[in-house]
ZAMARGU-4260 file (C-alpha; in steps of 0.2 Angstrom, whole numbers, plus 5000, padded with zeros to 4 digits):
<rodrens>
0) 4905/5005/5175 | 4918/5017/5183 | 4929/5033/5179 | 4947/5028/5185 | 4964/5035/5181
5) 4983/5032/5177 | 4994/5038/5179 | 5013/5044/5170 | 5030/5036/5172 | 5040/5047/5158
10) 5028/5063/5162 | 5028/5066/5184 | 5008/5073/5184 | 4999/5072/5170 | 4988/5058/5168
15) 4973/5047/5160 | 4951/5043/5164 | 4946/5028/5155 | 4930/5021/5159 | 4931/5004/5165
20) 4914/4990/5160 | 4922/4976/5170 | 4925/4972/5151 | 4937/4978/5140 | 4940/4975/5123
25) 4955/4961/5120 | 4969/4964/5106 | 4980/4951/5106 | 4991/4952/5118 | 4981/4971/5128
30) 4965/4976/5138 | 4959/4989/5128 | 4947/5002/5138 | 4941/5023/5130 | 4943/5038/5139
35) 4924/5043/5142 | 4927/5056/5127 | 4930/5041/5116 | 4943/5052/5111 | 4961/5039/5116
40) 4961/5025/5123 | 4971/5018/5139 | 4979/5000/5131 | 4989/4987/5145 | 4996/4976/5142
45) 4990/4959/5151 | 5007/4953/5154 | 5023/4961/5164 | 5034/4972/5153 | 5054/4971/5160
50) 5064/4984/5162 | 5070/4982/5142 | 5051/4985/5135 | 5048/4999/5143 | 5058/5005/5136
55) 5055/5003/5123 | 5040/5010/5123 | 5047/5025/5132 | 5056/5029/5116 | 5043/5028/5106
60) 5031/5038/5114 | 5047/5051/5116 | 5064/5051/5102 | 5054/5044/5090 | 5036/5054/5090
65) 5048/5068/5091 | 5057/5063/5076 | 5040/5056/5065 | 5029/5072/5068 | 5037/5086/5077
70) 5053/5090/5069 | 5047/5086/5051 | 5035/5100/5047 | 5030/5095/5028 | 5028/5075/5033
75) 5024/5077/5049 | 5007/5080/5048 | 5006/5066/5033 | 5008/5053/5050 | 4999/5058/5058
80) 4987/5051/5052 | 4994/5039/5044 | 4999/5029/5062 | 4991/5027/5077 | 5006/5033/5087
85) 5006/5031/5105 | 5007/5046/5113 | 5014/5038/5131 | 5016/5028/5142 | 5005/5024/5156
90) 5005/5014/5176 | 4990/5007/5188 | 4994/4992/5200 | 5011/4987/5191 | 4998/4986/5175
95) 5010/4996/5161 | 4999/5003/5148 | 4998/5013/5131 | 4988/5028/5128 | 4983/5027/5107
100) 4975/5042/5100 | 4956/5032/5095 | 4955/5032/5075 | 4946/5044/5064 | 4930/5038/5059
105) 4932/5033/5042 | 4940/5019/5048 | 4924/5010/5055 | 4910/5003/5043 | 4895/5014/5042
110) 4887/5000/5030 | 4899/4983/5030 | 4890/4966/5023 | 4879/4970/5008 | 4865/4958/5015
115) 4868/4962/5034 | 4871/4978/5048 | 4883/4963/5057 | 4899/4973/5052 | 4891/4993/5056
120) 4905/5002/5070 | 4918/4989/5067 | 4934/4992/5063 | 4940/4990/5041 | 4955/4978/5046
125) 4961/4974/5030 | 4957/4956/5026 | 4940/4963/5024 | 4946/4970/5009 | 4961/4959/5003
130) 4948/4943/4999 | 4937/4939/4983 | 4926/4933/4996 | 4922/4950/5001 | 4921/4956/4982
135) 4908/4946/4970 | 4893/4946/4971 | 4888/4926/4972 | 4896/4928/4987 | 4888/4928/5007
140) 4902/4937/5014 | 4899/4949/4996 | 4906/4971/5004 | 4892/4984/4999 | 4896/4991/4987
145) 4897/5011/4998 | 4912/5002/5005 | 4924/4997/4992 | 4932/5011/4983 | 4937/5006/4964
150) 4952/4996/4959 | 4965/5011/4958 | 4959/5016/4975 | 4971/5003/4980 | 4983/5008/4973
155) 4986/5024/4981 | 4981/5017/4997 | 4996/5005/4995 | 5006/5022/4992 | 5000/5024/5010
160) 5005/5009/5019 | 5025/5010/5007 | 5027/5027/5013 | 5021/5020/5030 | 5035/5008/5027
165) 5049/5016/5022 | 5050/5028/5035 | 5050/5018/5050 | 5065/5010/5043 | 5073/5026/5037
170) 5075/5029/5055 | 5080/5011/5059 | 5065/5006/5068 | 5053/4987/5059 | 5039/4982/5061
175) 5040/4964/5066 | 5021/4962/5061 | 5013/4972/5050 | 4999/4961/5039 | 4981/4968/5035
180) 4980/4966/5055 | 4987/4980/5059 | 4983/4990/5045 | 4967/4996/5043 | 4961/5003/5027
185) 4948/5014/5014 | 4947/5016/4998 | 4932/5027/4999 | 4945/5038/5000 | 4959/5029/4998
190) 4967/5032/5014 | 4973/5017/5026 | 4983/5018/5044 | 4998/5008/5050 | 4993/5001/5068
195) 5000/4990/5084 | 5016/5004/5084 | 5019/4997/5101 | 5028/4981/5093 | 5040/4993/5084
200) 5061/4983/5084 | 5071/4993/5089 | 5086/4986/5076 | 5102/4977/5090 | 5094/4988/5106
205) 5075/4978/5105 | 5069/4961/5099 | 5053/4958/5093 | 5039/4954/5104 | 5028/4942/5092
210) 5037/4932/5075 | 5020/4937/5062 | 5003/4935/5060 | 4999/4918/5047 | 4998/4924/5030
215) 5013/4939/5031 | 5027/4931/5039 | 5040/4929/5030 | 5047/4913/5027 | 5066/4913/5030
220) 5054/4918/5049 | 5042/4901/5050 | 5057/4890/5042 | 5069/4892/5058 | 5056/4896/5071
225) 5060/4877/5081 | 5077/4884/5084 | 5081/4897/5098 | 5078/4913/5100 | 5097/4913/5106
230) 5103/4899/5089 | 5114/4916/5079 | 5104/4902/5062 | 5086/4909/5069 | 5082/4921/5057
235) 5066/4934/5067 | 5055/4946/5061 | 5068/4963/5057 | 5066/4978/5040 | 5071/4963/5027
240) 5054/4953/5035 | 5043/4968/5035 | 5048/4972/5014 | 5041/4952/5013 | 5025/4958/5021
245) 5024/4976/5012 | 5024/4964/4997 | 5009/4951/5001 | 4996/4967/5006 | 5003/4977/4990
250) 4998/4960/4978 | 4982/4954/4990 | 4977/4971/4988 | 4981/4974/4970 | 4975/4956/4970
255) 4962/4947/4979 | 4974/4932/4982 | 4987/4930/4993 | 5002/4931/4982 | 5010/4911/4989
260) 4993/4899/4996 | 4990/4890/4980 | 4985/4870/4978 | 5004/4864/4985 | 5003/4848/4996
265) 5015/4840/5007 | 5006/4822/5012 | 4999/4821/5027 | 5006/4831/5043 | 4997/4844/5054
270) 4986/4854/5050 | 5006/4867/5056 | 5017/4857/5048 | 5005/4858/5030 | 5005/4877/5035
275) 5022/4882/5039 | 5032/4873/5024 | 5018/4880/5013 | 5021/4898/5020 | 5038/4892/5024
280) 5053/4883/5020 | 5042/4874/5004 | 5035/4893/4999 | 5032/4896/4981 | 5027/4913/4971
285) 5006/4907/4965 | 5012/4913/4948 | 5033/4908/4945 | 5037/4908/4927 | 5045/4892/4926
290) 5036/4880/4942 | 5016/4880/4942 | 5017/4865/4954 | 5006/4878/4969 | 4994/4887/4953
295) 4975/4878/4958 | 4967/4891/4974 | 4955/4873/4977 | 4965/4871/4997 | 4957/4892/4997
300) 4940/4889/4988 | 4939/4870/4986 | 4923/4868/4974 | 4920/4887/4974 | 4933/4892/4963
305) 4919/4897/4948 | 4910/4907/4961 | 4931/4921/4964 | 4933/4922/4945 | 4939/4933/4942
310) 4954/4933/4955 | 4953/4915/4956 | 4955/4915/4934 | 4977/4917/4932 | 4974/4920/4916
315) 4962/4930/4917 | 4972/4940/4930 | 4987/4937/4930 | 4998/4950/4943 | 5004/4957/4923
320) 4987/4966/4924 | 4995/4979/4934 | 5010/4990/4923 | 5027/4983/4921 | 5036/4992/4936
325) 5024/4984/4948 | 5026/4964/4936 | 5048/4967/4940 | 5044/4970/4959 | 5033/4955/4961
330) 5044/4948/4954 | 5058/4952/4967 | 5050/4949/4979 | 5040/4933/4979 | 5053/4926/4962
335) 5072/4929/4965 | 5069/4939/4984 | 5054/4925/4993 | 5072/4915/4998 | 5081/4925/4997
340) 5081/4943/5011 | 5090/4955/5004 | 5082/4954/4986 | 5066/4960/4993 | 5062/4977/4983
345) 5059/4996/4997 | 5046/5003/5006 | 5051/5017/4990 | 5053/5005/4977 | 5034/4998/4981
350) 5029/5017/4983 | 5034/5022/4966 | 5033/5011/4956 | 5014/5010/4963 | 5015/5028/4957
355) 5025/5025/4941 | 5010/5011/4937 | 4997/5027/4942 | 5002/5035/4925 | 4996/5021/4916
360) 4979/5019/4921 | 4963/5020/4913 | 4943/5024/4916 | 4935/5006/4910 | 4926/5009/4894
365) 4909/4999/4900 | 4900/5010/4918 | 4895/4998/4924 | 4914/4989/4924 | 4918/4982/4944
370) 4936/4991/4943 | 4933/5007/4934 | 4952/5006/4930 | 4961/4997/4922 | 4980/5000/4918
375) 4987/5003/4899 | 4994/4986/4892 | 5003/4994/4881 | 4996/4981/4863 | 4983/4986/4852
380) 4972/4983/4857 | 4966/4987/4872 | 4951/4980/4885 | 4947/4980/4903 | 4954/4963/4909
385) 4942/4964/4922 | 4926/4965/4911 | 4930/4962/4894 | 4925/4977/4886 | 4939/4986/4873
390) 4941/5003/4875 | 4933/5018/4865 | 4944/5030/4863 | 4964/5033/4854 | 4979/5032/4868
395) 4987/5046/4866 | 5006/5037/4873 | 5020/5051/4883 | 5038/5042/4883 | 5048/5053/4894
400) 5065/5059/4890 | 5079/5068/4900 | 5095/5080/4897 | 5112/5069/4898 | 5122/5081/4894
405) 5119/5096/4882 | 5107/5092/4867 | 5106/5075/4872 | 5090/5063/4878 | 5090/5049/4884
410) 5076/5040/4888 | 5068/5034/4905 | 5060/5022/4913 | 5044/5031/4912 | 5028/5035/4903
415) 5011/5047/4906 | 4993/5038/4897 | 4982/5051/4890 | 4962/5049/4893 | 4950/5065/4894
420) 4955/5074/4907 | 4969/5067/4912 | 4981/5083/4920 | 4999/5086/4920 | 5010/5090/4934
425) 5024/5097/4940 | 5035/5075/4946 | 5030/5073/4922 | 5036/5094/4918 | 5054/5089/4931
430) 5063/5073/4936 | 5072/5081/4951 | 5053/5082/4959 | 5050/5068/4968 | 5034/5063/4972
435) 5028/5058/4988 | 5025/5064/5007 | 5034/5081/5004 | 5028/5088/4990 | 5024/5105/4993
440) 5006/5110/4987 | 5014/5122/4973 | 5020/5104/4968 | 5006/5098/4969 | 4995/5109/4958
445) 4991/5103/4938 | 5000/5114/4925 | 4992/5107/4912 | 4978/5094/4908 | 4974/5085/4888
450) 4956/5085/4878 | 4947/5076/4865 | 4939/5089/4857 | 4933/5090/4840 | 4940/5072/4833
455) 4956/5079/4841 | 4968/5077/4856 | 4977/5095/4862 | 4987/5099/4878 | 4982/5115/4885
460) 4995/5123/4894 | 4990/5133/4911 | 5009/5132/4920 | 5024/5129/4910 | 5034/5144/4902
465) 5043/5136/4894 | 5032/5123/4886 | 5041/5121/4866 | 5032/5111/4852 | 5054/5104/4846
470) 5045/5096/4831 | 5038/5113/4824 | 5051/5122/4833 | 5037/5135/4841 | 5035/5140/4858
475) 5018/5136/4866 | 5014/5151/4880 | 5003/5147/4894 | 4984/5150/4893 | 4987/5140/4872
480) 4987/5125/4864 | 4995/5110/4857 | 4990/5098/4847 | 4996/5079/4850 | 4999/5070/4837
485) 5011/5051/4831 | 5026/5055/4833 | 5027/5072/4843 | 5040/5079/4852 | 5036/5093/4865
490) 5050/5101/4876 | 5043/5103/4895 | 5049/5114/4906 | 5069/5120/4900 | 5073/5120/4919
495) 5086/5109/4928 | 5077/5095/4928 | 5065/5096/4912 | 5058/5084/4901 | 5054/5078/4883
500) 5041/5069/4881 | 5037/5057/4864 | 5021/5055/4859 | 5013/5037/4852 | 4996/5035/4851
505) 4990/5021/4852 | 4973/5011/4850 | 4968/5018/4833
</rodrens>
């Protein structure tokens, strides 16, 4: 074992140390060594990097690093936590490498499996949280409960991933290999880290190094992979293929199954060819509304389908349990956009749909429910889709309206479902406040809260300066409360972008 020094090819005179024990961690394309204090790693490419590759890496650690983290002070810190972004390019004995900060400690398993410590200390690759195999009690591979979080945890994880992809795309970049291998997640802290940033594709300048990771490669890439890279019909990773991978990730983190990996069989052929058809030319959504030929899981689970319920039962956990906003995007991603990339939802669309869906959440009345939360289904009888428990409370539902012109209010495709001690925020009261990574602390502060008190629903106004009960034509000053009843109309704000809500009481 020895400590070696390596020099930057960008910053003359700057050097880094790493510990060489002769057995580096081996990634797909790189050998990885830790610094002496384990604050960063030095990752050397095994293959020779040509001039264009070096220039790409230089741009990533200089131009794009500055744009992502230094120019925008509002969101820069957020993105530093979200990406495992390389900070320098080095060279030693004609081997090119990159300097990458080590992951935060929460992205390493504290316990791992429920029955043994084999995963303890390992990286929390997203694959561990994207399959029913790692979460049902009957499975030998079940993760410990302390690692899993609850269903709501994965919504925030998906928001973070969508934001990361959105930011890359807004800069004209594509990840090119977005998958659960290149995303670390921690459901407990509801965080994510997008890794392998050194493979970024700069369209028109730097072509992709790889076509992607199995299960996440877009159908058009698999269907044309036999063509030469110079063939104009060959489809290579780009922003649109990222959007396919993003949709797959979100589906898997919320439903713990793959959206395309069903039971379709194409006859006797080599495994690789069959896989290319299943995920490529013949790819079909397992929950396709009209073509049900791929709606079984025997290929993946064999005779163990029962063991992995409810996730292998599409009648109990259909994708519609994710709510109307996500259902619409899943349809775009896996029905109309599966073989038509231009129809795929953008990362920003996913982010906003996930956030709007979060406003439809209810806590399961069953304290022993594994998932703890579910999405309100807009039916007369509200039941948890995971454990079947009937929801025990009435449910106030606030539908939002915006002022189209003076005294003319139009409905928005947005609502807020109320449970005891739920809160109201600026992004609810004012449509001009967008809930994203750029929110200030003032924007994040709650404006009031809802409470079930003495058999009645009430709202306590803490910070809304112009709130009014329109139904009774009276002001609701800060520090006062208003009863929440069926049909009541409330003005939340008179400011530009301020909203009116109309209340309905469900599940009575």
